[in-house]
Structure formats: C-alpha cells, structure tokens
Backbone as CSV, one residue per row, in Angstrom:
resi,resn,N_x,N_y,N_z,CA_x,CA_y,CA_z,C_x,C_y,C_z
1,MET,111.492,118.605,75.899,111.066,117.241,75.509,111.003,116.225,77.306
2,GLU,111.799,116.616,78.107,112.151,115.588,79.062,111.341,116.535,79.897
3,ALA,111.116,118.028,79.803,110.459,118.999,81.024,109.214,118.830,81.091
4,LEU,108.146,118.426,79.498,106.693,117.719,79.320,106.493,116.588,79.890
5,ILE,107.915,115.724,79.643,107.430,114.679,80.160,107.338,114.335,81.988
6,LEU,108.261,114.868,82.422,108.208,115.513,84.118,107.688,116.223,84.453
7,SER,106.620,117.154,84.167,105.456,117.573,84.350,104.591,117.102,84.380
8,SER,104.529,116.045,83.289,103.078,115.061,82.892,103.124,114.284,84.296
9,VAL,104.042,113.686,84.411,104.246,112.887,85.449,103.869,113.553,87.030
10,LEU,104.697,114.694,87.159,104.276,115.117,88.706,102.428,115.575,88.564
11,ALA,101.924,115.805,87.253,100.880,116.067,87.500,99.815,115.247,87.472
12,ALA,100.171,113.795,87.185,99.525,112.794,87.452,99.996,112.349,88.637
13,LEU,101.141,112.472,89.632,101.107,112.084,91.301,100.112,113.200,91.773
14,ALA,99.820,114.075,91.255,99.594,115.055,92.187,97.913,114.930,91.920
15,LEU,97.525,114.484,91.102,95.895,113.769,90.623,95.765,112.955,91.347
16,ALA,96.892,111.534,91.238,96.477,110.457,92.397,96.599,110.955,93.714
17,TRP,96.940,112.099,94.628,97.713,112.035,95.579,95.863,113.354,96.030
18,ALA,95.034,113.693,94.678,94.693,114.916,95.399,92.945,114.178,95.139
19,VAL,92.870,113.450,94.059,91.056,112.384,93.621,90.652,112.077,94.911
20,PRO,91.754,111.246,95.649,91.300,110.541,96.920,90.611,111.352,97.658
21,ARG,91.264,112.533,97.844,91.076,112.941,99.431,90.094,114.357,99.024
22,TRP,89.706,114.044,97.674,88.560,115.145,96.903,87.379,114.629,97.439
23,ARG,87.123,113.391,97.240,86.069,112.228,97.095,85.951,111.827,98.460
24,LEU,86.667,111.809,99.660,86.723,111.896,100.709,85.795,112.696,100.935
25,ARG,86.113,114.508,100.655,85.526,115.607,101.286,84.397,115.608,101.307
26,ARG,83.996,115.309,99.504,83.010,115.345,98.937,81.689,114.376,100.126
27,ALA,82.125,112.972,100.036,81.032,112.445,100.650,81.329,112.198,102.031
28,THR,81.914,112.965,102.655,81.559,113.049,104.287,81.485,114.648,104.512
29,ALA,80.908,115.355,103.202,80.174,116.707,103.634,79.210,116.728,103.257
30,ARG,78.309,115.916,102.764,77.118,115.337,103.066,76.442,115.071,104.118
31,PRO,75.202,116.002,104.970,74.558,115.533,105.851,74.194,113.736,105.586
32,LEU,74.069,113.031,106.885,72.932,112.102,106.548,71.348,112.478,106.487
33,ASP,71.054,111.906,105.602,69.255,111.952,105.617,68.384,111.450,106.745
34,ALA,67.216,112.099,106.443,66.410,111.847,108.182,66.452,110.128,108.039
35,ALA,66.136,109.548,107.259,65.931,107.942,107.438,67.386,107.334,108.024
36,ALA,68.651,108.051,107.725,69.737,107.620,107.856,69.739,107.654,109.789
37,ILE,69.505,108.924,109.971,69.392,109.603,111.395,68.380,108.386,112.183
38,ALA,67.083,108.117,111.908,65.944,107.384,112.228,67.266,105.960,112.181
39,VAL,67.454,105.345,111.428,68.146,104.266,111.726,69.123,104.109,112.678
40,LEU,69.948,105.180,113.366,70.844,105.661,114.038,70.029,105.828,115.408
41,GLU,68.869,106.327,115.454,68.185,106.701,117.105,67.401,105.088,117.200
42,ARG,67.320,104.477,115.979,66.528,103.275,116.745,67.730,101.915,116.704
43,ASN,68.776,101.852,116.048,69.657,100.576,116.498,71.204,101.207,117.326
44,VAL,71.096,102.344,117.244,72.416,102.986,118.282,71.795,103.387,119.303
45,GLU,71.780,101.926,120.467,71.225,103.045,121.761,71.576,104.163,122.091
46,GLN,73.302,104.201,122.066,73.446,105.603,122.785,73.359,106.830,122.161
47,TYR,73.243,106.913,120.832,72.846,107.940,120.252,72.200,108.947,120.750
48,ARG,70.879,108.126,120.669,69.773,108.895,121.579,70.116,109.827,122.806
49,GLY,71.398,109.104,123.827,71.758,110.087,124.614,72.940,111.070,124.679
50,MET,73.401,110.717,123.124,74.424,112.207,123.037,74.054,113.692,122.657
51,ASP,74.826,114.147,122.974,74.502,115.947,122.769,74.705,116.045,121.208
52,ALA,74.628,117.396,120.485,74.651,117.769,119.381,76.297,117.648,118.789
53,GLY,77.178,117.838,120.082,78.370,117.660,119.095,78.815,116.151,119.097
54,GLN,78.494,115.565,120.099,79.007,113.864,119.771,78.214,113.502,118.902
55,ARG,76.736,113.767,118.887,75.935,113.069,117.483,76.534,113.537,116.195
56,ALA,77.001,114.988,115.975,77.624,115.457,115.091,79.256,114.445,114.710
57,ARG,79.908,114.552,115.775,81.067,113.514,115.142,80.597,112.441,114.737
58,LEU,79.336,111.529,115.696,79.534,110.113,115.280,78.853,110.193,113.861
59,GLU,78.391,111.175,113.403,77.396,111.010,111.986,78.823,111.439,111.171
60,ARG,79.667,111.895,111.078,80.954,111.985,110.672,81.813,111.122,110.301
61,LEU,81.718,110.118,111.426,82.624,109.230,111.300,81.948,107.909,110.636
62,VAL,80.619,108.101,110.823,79.975,106.978,109.938,79.720,107.470,108.670
63,ARG,79.577,108.047,107.958,79.576,109.045,106.904,81.072,108.423,106.446
64,ARG,81.987,109.014,107.134,83.552,108.255,106.384,83.750,107.112,106.207
65,PHE,83.183,105.958,107.655,82.792,104.524,107.532,82.542,103.984,105.837
66,LEU,81.082,104.247,106.365,80.696,104.123,105.016,81.348,104.346,103.654
67,HIS,81.944,105.556,103.405,82.569,105.768,102.280,83.953,104.990,101.769
68,GLU,84.523,104.495,103.366,85.670,103.685,102.714,85.310,102.409,103.306
69,LYS,84.489,101.960,103.295,84.479,100.025,103.672,83.586,99.509,102.658
70,THR,83.892,98.141,102.491,82.915,97.309,101.524,82.278,96.585,102.730
71,PHE,80.794,96.338,102.490,80.236,95.162,103.173,80.120,94.558,101.957
72,VAL,80.303,92.480,102.897,80.106,91.616,102.579,79.128,90.508,102.368
73,GLY,78.238,90.452,102.335,77.354,89.406,102.577,77.555,87.730,102.401
74,CYS,77.716,87.172,103.833,78.054,85.706,103.432,77.169,84.958,103.438
75,ALA,77.126,83.660,102.991,75.961,82.971,102.712,74.782,83.196,102.365
76,GLY,75.013,84.243,101.477,73.530,84.607,100.635,73.433,86.175,101.285
77,LEU,73.826,86.225,101.828,73.119,87.739,102.708,73.042,88.699,101.801
78,GLU,71.806,89.734,101.304,71.555,90.291,100.663,71.929,91.980,101.895
79,ILE,73.107,92.522,101.855,73.170,93.859,102.563,72.208,95.523,102.419
80,THR,71.537,95.380,103.538,70.569,96.541,103.085,71.121,97.836,103.821
81,ASP,70.716,98.767,103.626,71.496,100.217,103.888,71.102,99.951,105.575
82,GLU,70.078,99.579,106.456,69.639,99.758,107.664,71.087,98.981,108.309
83,MET,71.556,98.102,107.804,72.554,97.258,108.066,73.438,97.639,108.492
84,ARG,74.441,98.645,107.113,75.659,99.108,106.818,75.289,99.906,107.845
85,LEU,74.220,101.127,108.168,74.245,102.156,109.104,74.679,101.807,110.372
86,THR,73.686,100.590,111.039,74.468,100.204,112.304,75.267,99.861,112.033
87,ILE,75.765,98.740,111.243,77.224,98.650,111.905,78.068,99.246,111.755
88,ALA,78.168,100.509,110.844,79.018,102.023,111.042,79.246,102.386,112.185
89,GLY,77.814,102.633,112.387,76.857,103.398,114.309,77.716,102.696,115.094
90,GLN,77.740,101.352,115.328,78.209,100.363,116.793,79.729,100.566,116.312
91,ALA,80.565,100.546,115.233,81.655,100.608,115.146,82.591,101.777,115.303
92,CYS,82.008,102.754,114.738,82.146,104.160,114.918,82.048,105.047,116.907
93,LEU,81.387,104.356,117.207,81.349,104.363,118.888,82.560,104.611,119.320
94,LEU,82.959,103.077,119.013,84.661,103.492,119.656,85.529,104.405,119.449
95,LEU,85.369,104.528,118.755,86.164,105.696,117.752,85.844,107.288,118.924
96,LEU,84.913,107.230,118.955,84.127,108.855,119.406,85.796,109.367,120.257
97,GLY,86.265,108.701,121.079,87.305,109.856,121.938,88.751,109.687,121.443
98,ASN,88.543,109.013,120.235,90.171,109.344,119.572,90.277,110.663,118.716
99,ARG,90.938,110.859,118.331,91.368,112.212,117.966,91.532,111.908,116.144
100,GLY,91.460,112.816,115.643,91.195,112.433,114.026,89.755,111.960,113.944
101,ASP,89.609,111.944,112.288,88.679,111.280,111.769,89.012,109.699,111.064
102,THR,90.271,109.008,111.468,90.391,108.287,110.725,89.711,107.196,111.164
103,VAL,89.130,106.174,110.351,88.297,105.044,110.841,88.401,104.040,110.173
104,TYR,89.542,102.966,111.220,89.669,101.449,111.210,90.673,101.775,109.751
105,ALA,91.623,102.241,109.902,92.822,102.435,108.782,93.112,100.789,108.057
106,SER,93.535,99.785,108.865,93.591,98.601,108.057,92.550,97.790,108.087
107,LEU,91.278,98.137,108.291,90.237,97.441,108.033,89.546,97.835,106.641
108,HIS,89.377,96.694,105.239,88.348,97.474,104.217,87.750,96.478,104.011
109,SER,86.782,95.498,104.240,86.249,95.169,104.484,85.192,94.187,106.154
110,VAL,84.018,94.905,105.735,83.399,94.299,106.953,82.210,92.943,106.537
111,LEU,82.643,91.344,106.564,81.946,90.226,106.647,80.772,90.191,107.202
112,VAL,79.667,90.486,106.801,78.354,89.735,107.647,77.666,88.550,107.128
113,TYR,77.453,88.234,108.560,76.613,86.519,108.182,75.608,87.139,108.640
114,PRO,74.505,86.179,108.189,73.117,86.044,109.148,72.981,85.738,110.192
115,GLY,73.764,85.107,110.941,73.442,84.906,112.191,74.482,84.983,112.914
116,ALA,75.024,83.835,113.818,76.228,84.014,114.344,77.101,83.683,113.786
117,PHE,78.277,83.874,114.022,79.725,83.974,113.221,80.125,82.706,113.566
118,PRO,80.235,81.686,112.106,80.432,80.777,112.420,81.677,80.398,113.137
119,GLY,82.296,79.083,113.497,82.900,78.733,114.105,83.964,78.593,113.415
120,ALA,83.622,77.521,112.282,84.215,76.967,111.683,83.356,76.873,110.166
121,ALA,84.001,78.387,109.478,83.035,78.532,108.229,83.128,77.626,107.139
122,ALA,82.350,77.163,106.691,81.667,76.382,105.203,82.485,76.714,104.031
123,PRO,83.214,75.709,103.339,83.985,76.361,101.776,82.843,76.880,101.573
124,GLY,83.104,78.192,100.700,82.673,78.860,99.703,81.316,79.403,100.113
125,ARG,81.241,79.683,101.909,80.072,80.584,102.341,80.368,82.276,102.148
126,CYS,81.833,82.330,101.975,81.995,83.636,101.970,83.124,83.673,101.155
127,ARG,83.419,84.727,100.556,84.258,84.903,98.858,85.324,85.095,99.632
128,ARG,85.395,86.011,101.104,86.909,86.485,101.445,87.494,85.300,102.003
129,ARG,88.918,85.822,102.949,89.669,85.216,102.912,89.254,84.562,104.661
130,ARG,89.140,83.273,105.462,88.915,83.232,106.009,90.089,83.089,107.143
131,GLU,90.030,83.266,108.187,90.876,82.679,109.899,90.326,81.678,110.401
132,ARG,91.187,81.196,110.830,90.780,79.874,111.497,90.423,80.507,113.060
133,ALA,89.284,80.035,113.540,88.650,80.386,114.662,88.012,79.140,115.527
134,ALA,87.887,79.463,117.063,87.385,78.622,117.562,86.069,78.650,117.548
135,PRO,85.569,77.615,118.050,83.792,77.421,117.801,83.124,78.230,118.591
136,GLY,81.673,78.889,118.247,80.824,79.590,118.914,81.653,80.992,119.311
137,LEU,82.301,81.763,118.359,82.644,83.238,118.099,81.920,84.248,117.995
138,ALA,80.943,84.081,118.441,79.746,84.987,117.813,80.011,86.578,118.507
139,GLY,80.014,87.117,117.711,80.597,88.610,117.040,81.648,89.163,117.576
140,ARG,82.699,88.073,117.856,84.078,88.448,117.818,84.615,88.521,116.859
141,VAL,85.779,89.763,117.032,86.347,90.425,115.604,88.309,89.153,115.365
142,LEU,88.291,89.046,114.608,88.993,88.132,114.279,90.626,88.691,113.592
143,GLY,90.184,90.127,113.958,91.925,90.732,113.269,92.772,90.010,113.389
144,ARG,94.001,88.992,113.752,94.953,88.858,114.813,96.114,88.937,113.716
145,ARG,97.555,89.542,113.987,98.312,89.509,113.757,98.819,88.409,113.425
146,PRO,99.680,88.449,112.615,100.562,86.797,112.631,101.266,85.721,113.613
147,ARG,101.523,86.839,114.570,102.419,86.694,115.679,101.898,86.412,117.048
148,ASP,100.593,86.418,117.092,99.489,86.051,117.923,99.033,84.547,117.704
149,PRO,99.021,83.714,119.091,98.485,82.597,118.365,96.941,82.675,118.519
150,VAL,96.466,81.505,117.397,95.104,81.603,117.261,94.712,80.246,118.848
151,PRO,94.029,80.547,119.992,93.447,79.816,121.245,92.790,78.713,120.574
152,GLU,93.490,77.552,120.830,92.724,76.103,120.999,91.073,75.750,121.943
153,PRO,90.050,75.500,121.104,89.311,75.490,121.739,89.264,74.530,123.040
154,ARG,89.078,74.695,124.248,89.157,74.112,125.732,88.100,72.551,125.225
155,ALA,88.406,71.356,125.884,87.555,70.445,125.902,87.170,70.558,127.200
156,PRO,85.651,70.199,127.283,84.451,70.416,128.065,84.844,69.477,129.228
157,ALA,85.124,70.466,130.674,85.325,69.180,131.491,84.645,68.687,132.461
C-alpha cells in the first residue's frame, strides 16, 4: 500500500515538473506566422537590419515572452495582438546578447496604458498593484526592489 502511495506521489511530482516544460516547448516550437513577422518588421525598427540568426533568436524569445507573460490593459484599453507582439519584440531586443532563453523571469504581467504612464494612477484604473511614481514617467519601468528608495519629484527652480 505504501509503495502505491509513494509511486502516485512521485508520478504527480513528475507530471507537475514535465507538463509546463512540455507546454513551453510546444508553444515555442511553432514559428510566428506571416502577420506576426510583418508586425515585427513594421514596429521593431531593428528587426529589419538583423541577419537571419538574430531574427530567429528574437522570434524564439518573442514566442517565449508571449507564452509566459500576461498582458493587462489599463483604463479600459483592449490589448490587440499587434500591441502584444510590439511590446514583446521591443522587450526581447534587450535579451539578444544574453545566453539562454530566459525572458524576464521575475516579470509575470505587463501593464499597458492607453497613453503615457500616469505619474500617480487614479484608483481603479488598473486591477494590479501600483507602485508610487514621480509625475511624468512616460515609458519607465518601476520594478524596484524594496530597498531602493523612490526618488521624490523635484520642485521647479
């Protein structure tokens, strides 16, 4: 009886380890379709100047980014496939020189605002946790560690 329970627990652990890896391999094995390539060519300027090897690596990173990350539209914004591909392409450009295929391991969600990022988001504009930010931070990443101080906005001189 104990052997049956132990083998069941081991099988469950093996499945819990193997299934996410299998899903990731399956998602990244499919090439981007022609429409997705066209979005990258149109919206990621550096893509057009890359050689075939760099393009293939960027496309692999983009597929993984799209598989692993959740996109959240704030202030009623509906996220389109073009937005997702453009954001993933721009984010993965920074990873081309890195070894491996890990894409922002500590990032789980991407919050997308309809305009410039608001300095102090109004309550209820986005359902995710907000961090305090100085006014006028258009396009700035706010992934601070707790020990990093948040800079106070300076008064105009």
